[in-house]
C-alpha angles and dihedrals in degrees: 000000000000091000093050092052089045089055091049090050090049089052092048088051091052091050090050090050090048093052091044092052097044092047091046091050091048098047094042096058090120095051116096103222140116112283094244095059097038098096091052093048092049091048109132098031092101096033127209096008099063094045093047090049090052093048091044091053090051092048093046093053094042099049091038093054092045092051093045094046097040114107113238143104134137112342126207117253115258114248116258113271119232117243135046127347088253092057091048090051093047092050095049096047101060108155123234107230130230103046092135090045092051091050088048090051091049091047090050092053090046089050091055090049092051089048089052093051089047092050093050090053093047093047093050090047091237125170108309092220094060094043089048091057091057089045090051091051089050089051091052091049088052093055092044090047092056091051090047093050090055093047093045091053092058097039118121118235098027127219098223097186093049091049093048091051101033103051096055092044089052093045091050093047092050092047092049091047093050093044092051091045099048102031106026100030097076098092 
């Protein structure tokens, strides 16, 4: 089932990429550039649709590939443990670690995506209200990310890989957001 959902997400990413490229080529008719780079050069002319389609294509491909390539499938049932019913329940309900850290990593990647969409809108001098909504969402994600970092550090059992990847991504996203707000936001 994961592989089917992954394939559907990859197809959705391809459709988003097609609409991004077709819309960028249509909107960038007046730009003198090679045809392959035209959608990226016209990024921001149809804000926020074109930026959201580009990020949607990226996320569709990323999550689809992860779901297709992830090991999994039906697992064999564990043999019943000897002892009382409580020991059998405790033995069968071992918790996989790192749930908060995985959520933190996903939130950090979404934070970077939201900051990218906000940057495209600011660069293209689009409506400040629409850009502000994406900036506000990024600010909320920054606050949630700080809380998730603290919770993930004290989580037992820890998800080491998610912590190693998630904390730098969050710190980078927070630094970029604060830099954009304090230095570039005076316009």
